[in-house]
C-alpha positions as CSV (number, residue, x, y, z in Angstrom):
1,M,-14.9,18.6,0.0
2,E,-14.0,19.9,-3.8
3,Y,-12.7,17.3,-6.2
4,S,-11.1,18.2,-9.6
5,L,-10.6,16.1,-12.7
6,P,-6.9,17.6,-12.6
7,A,-6.3,16.1,-9.2
8,W,-8.2,12.7,-10.5
9,I,-5.5,12.0,-13.0
10,G,-3.1,12.9,-11.1
11,A,-3.3,10.5,-8.9
12,L,-4.0,8.1,-12.0
13,V,-0.1,9.0,-12.5
14,G,0.6,8.5,-9.6
15,T,-0.5,5.0,-9.4
16,I,1.4,4.3,-13.0
17,V,4.3,5.1,-12.0
18,A,4.6,3.1,-8.6
19,V,3.4,0.1,-10.5
20,A,6.4,1.6,-13.4
21,I,8.9,1.7,-11.0
22,Y,7.5,-1.6,-8.8
23,V,8.2,-3.3,-11.2
24,P,12.4,-3.1,-12.1
25,A,12.5,-2.8,-7.8
26,I,11.6,-5.8,-7.1
27,R,13.0,-8.0,-9.1
28,L,16.3,-6.3,-8.6
29,L,15.2,-6.8,-4.4
30,D,14.3,-10.0,-5.0
31,R,17.4,-11.3,-7.4
32,R,19.2,-9.9,-4.7
33,K,17.6,-11.8,-1.7
34,R,18.1,-14.7,-3.3
35,T,21.4,-14.5,-4.1
36,Q,22.5,-13.5,0.1
37,N,19.7,-16.0,1.8
38,G,19.6,-19.1,-0.3
39,P,17.6,-22.1,1.7
40,A,18.7,-25.6,1.7
41,S,15.1,-27.0,3.3
42,L,12.0,-27.3,1.7
43,E,10.4,-25.9,4.7
44,Q,13.5,-22.9,4.2
45,R,12.6,-21.9,1.3
46,D,8.4,-21.8,2.0
47,E,9.1,-19.2,5.0
48,F,11.7,-17.5,2.8
49,E,8.7,-17.5,0.0
50,E,6.1,-16.1,2.6
51,K,8.6,-13.5,3.6
52,L,9.5,-12.4,-0.1
53,S,6.0,-12.3,-0.8
54,I,5.0,-10.1,1.6
55,M,7.8,-7.4,1.4
56,R,6.1,-7.6,-2.6
57,R,2.1,-6.4,-1.2
58,L,4.1,-3.7,1.1
59,I,6.5,-2.2,-1.3
60,L,3.8,-2.7,-3.5
61,G,0.4,-0.8,-0.9
62,L,3.5,2.0,0.3
63,D,4.4,2.7,-3.2
64,I,1.4,3.1,-4.9
65,A,-0.3,5.1,-2.0
66,I,2.2,7.5,-1.9
67,L,3.2,7.9,-5.6
68,A,-0.9,8.7,-6.1
69,T,-1.3,11.1,-2.7
70,L,1.5,12.9,-4.2
71,G,0.2,12.6,-8.1
72,Y,-3.1,14.3,-6.4
73,W,-1.5,16.9,-4.8
74,I,0.3,18.1,-7.7
75,G,-2.7,17.5,-10.1
76,K,-4.8,19.7,-8.3
77,A,-2.3,22.5,-7.8
78,I,-1.7,22.6,-11.3
79,G,-5.5,22.5,-11.9
80,G,-6.8,24.7,-9.3
81,P,-10.0,23.4,-7.0
82,G,-13.1,23.0,-7.8
83,A,-13.7,21.5,-11.7
84,L,-15.7,19.5,-11.3
85,P,-19.5,19.9,-8.9
86,P,-19.1,18.7,-5.3
87,L,-20.1,15.6,-3.7
88,R,-22.4,15.0,-1.2
């Protein structure tokens, strides 16, 4: 398997784009969820916060995985194969 520098740069750019998209999107979702489900008691609030935390991590993980992979493929397509010698 050969690794190319353009592919890795594409993956890095995809990761940066994923994080840049994540920040405003998660703020919007967070605000919407808080206005819809304003918990009343302390136990409900803790459970709600835990669910929001899991949602944030899941969205970030999927976002990075998809966009980093897409960036890798685009970089490999543009840069061509084998810019670096194969790793063993």
